[in-house]
C-alpha positions as CSV (number, residue, x, y, z in Angstrom):
1,M,0.0,0.0,0.0
2,A,2.1,2.9,-1.3
3,F,0.1,5.7,0.4
4,G,-0.7,3.9,3.6
5,R,-0.5,5.5,6.9
6,A,2.2,4.8,9.4
7,S,2.7,5.6,13.1
8,V,5.3,8.4,13.5
9,S,6.9,9.0,16.8
10,T,9.7,10.9,18.6
11,L,10.7,11.5,22.2
12,D,10.8,14.9,23.9
13,G,12.5,14.2,27.2
14,F,10.3,11.5,28.7
15,D,7.2,12.4,26.7
16,L,6.2,10.4,23.6
17,I,5.2,12.6,20.6
18,H,3.0,10.5,18.3
19,G,0.9,10.8,15.2
20,D,-0.7,8.6,12.6
21,Q,-0.5,10.8,9.5
22,T,-4.3,10.6,8.8
23,S,-4.7,14.3,9.7
24,F,-2.3,17.1,10.6
25,E,-2.4,16.1,14.3
26,F,0.1,14.7,16.9
27,W,-0.2,13.9,20.6
28,R,2.0,14.3,23.6
29,I,1.8,11.4,26.0
30,D,3.6,11.2,29.3
31,T,5.4,8.3,31.0
32,L,2.2,7.2,32.7
33,G,0.4,6.9,29.3
34,V,-1.7,10.0,30.0
35,L,-2.5,12.2,27.0
36,R,-1.2,15.6,27.8
37,Q,-1.7,17.5,24.6
38,I,-3.1,17.3,21.1
39,V,-1.7,19.7,18.5
40,R,-3.8,20.2,15.3
41,L,-3.4,22.3,12.2
42,E,-6.0,22.8,9.6
43,F,-4.8,20.8,6.7
44,E,-6.2,20.3,3.2
45,T,-5.7,16.7,2.1
46,V,-3.8,16.0,-1.1
47,P,-5.4,13.5,-3.4
48,V,-3.5,10.6,-4.9
49,E,-3.3,11.3,-8.6
50,E,-2.7,9.0,-11.6
51,V,0.9,10.3,-11.9
52,D,1.5,9.0,-8.4
53,L,0.6,5.5,-9.5
54,T,3.2,5.2,-12.2
55,G,6.9,4.5,-12.4
56,F,8.4,3.4,-9.2
57,L,5.0,3.0,-7.5
58,A,3.5,0.8,-10.3
59,G,2.3,-2.5,-9.0
60,F,1.4,-1.4,-5.5
61,E,-2.1,-1.7,-4.2
62,Y,-3.7,1.6,-3.4
63,H,-6.4,1.7,-0.8
64,L,-6.4,5.3,0.1
65,D,-7.6,8.4,-1.8
66,T,-5.3,10.9,-0.1
67,K,-1.6,11.1,0.8
68,P,-0.5,11.2,4.4
69,A,-0.5,14.6,6.2
70,Y,3.2,14.5,7.0
71,S,6.3,12.3,6.9
72,A,8.2,12.7,10.2
73,L,8.3,14.1,13.7
74,V,11.5,15.3,15.4
75,A,11.8,16.9,18.8
76,D,14.5,19.5,19.2
77,S,16.6,20.3,22.3
78,L,14.2,23.1,23.3
79,G,11.1,20.9,23.3
80,N,9.8,22.2,19.9
81,I,8.4,19.6,17.6
82,W,9.4,19.6,13.9
83,V,6.9,18.1,11.5
84,G,8.2,17.2,8.0
85,E,6.0,17.6,5.0
86,Y,5.0,14.4,3.3
87,R,7.4,12.8,0.8
88,H,6.8,9.2,-0.4
89,P,9.4,7.0,1.3
90,G,10.1,5.0,-1.9
91,V,11.0,8.1,-3.9
92,P,14.7,9.0,-3.7
93,P,15.4,12.4,-2.1
94,D,16.3,15.2,-4.4
95,S,17.6,18.7,-4.3
96,R,14.3,20.4,-3.7
97,S,13.9,21.7,-0.2
98,M,11.5,20.1,2.2
99,D,9.4,22.3,4.6
100,W,9.3,21.4,8.3
101,L,6.7,23.1,10.4
102,I,7.9,24.0,13.9
103,F,5.6,23.9,17.0
104,A,6.5,25.2,20.4
105,R,6.1,22.9,23.4
106,D,2.8,24.6,24.2
107,G,1.5,23.8,20.7
108,R,1.9,27.2,19.1
109,W,3.1,27.2,15.5
110,L,6.4,29.0,15.4
111,G,7.1,29.0,11.6
112,N,8.5,26.9,8.8
113,V,12.1,25.9,8.0
114,A,13.2,24.8,4.6
115,V,15.6,21.9,4.9
116,P,17.6,20.5,1.9
117,G,15.6,17.7,0.4
118,R,18.4,15.2,0.7
119,L,18.8,15.8,4.5
120,R,16.8,13.7,7.0
121,P,17.1,15.6,10.3
122,V,17.8,13.4,13.3
123,R,19.1,15.8,16.0
124,I,18.2,19.4,16.3
125,Y,19.7,21.9,18.8
126,D,19.0,25.6,19.3
127,D,21.3,26.6,16.4
128,T,22.2,23.4,14.5
129,V,20.4,20.7,12.6
130,F,22.3,17.3,12.3
131,G,21.0,14.8,9.8
132,I,21.6,12.0,7.4
133,W,22.5,13.3,3.9
134,T,21.8,11.0,0.9
135,D,23.6,12.0,-2.3
136,E,22.4,11.4,-5.9
137,L,24.2,8.0,-5.9
138,G,22.5,6.9,-2.6
139,V,25.6,7.3,-0.5
140,V,24.8,8.6,3.0
141,S,26.8,10.8,5.3
142,V,26.3,13.0,8.3
143,R,25.9,16.7,7.9
144,A,25.3,19.7,10.1
145,Y,23.5,22.9,9.2
146,T,23.4,26.2,11.1
147,L,19.9,27.5,11.9
148,I,19.5,31.2,11.1
149,K,16.7,32.5,13.2
150,P,14.9,35.8,12.7
151,R,15.5,38.5,15.3
152,L,12.3,39.2,17.2
153,S,11.8,42.9,17.9
154,G,11.7,43.7,21.6
155,R,13.1,40.2,22.5
156,E,16.8,40.5,21.5
C-alpha cells in the first residue's frame, strides 16, 4: 500500500510525541500513558493522482484516496516539535527543499524551516540541525547545518 498511513513518533525528554498521518495532528503522551496535549493544524488533504501511481510505484495496491499529512516528527533540544512535509518514502530524495513546520512545546506554530531535500534531520539543537544526507548515488553521510533564526523585535 504505497500511500498507507504509518505511526510516526519521537521523544521529547520522557514524553512520547506520536501521530498517525491521517490528519495534521500529533499527541504528547507522558510516561504514565496520559494524553497531555493534542496539536492540530487545519490541513487540506492531497489526493493521490494518476501520476503518483506510475513508475516506481506501479504494482502497489492503493487503498487510500489521499496522501499522508506529514512524513516525520522530530523533537529538538528546546522541546519544539518539527513536522516534516509528506514525501513518499520510496522516492529518492532530491535537491528540492522540504518544509518542516515547527511547533512550540505549548502547541503554538512558530514557523517553517526549509531543509535541503536530501537531508533527514535526526538531532536538532538551538542553532544546529544534524542529519543524514543522501547524495544522488544513494551514498549517506552525516551533515550539520546552522539554523539562522529571525530576530524578534523587543526580544533581542
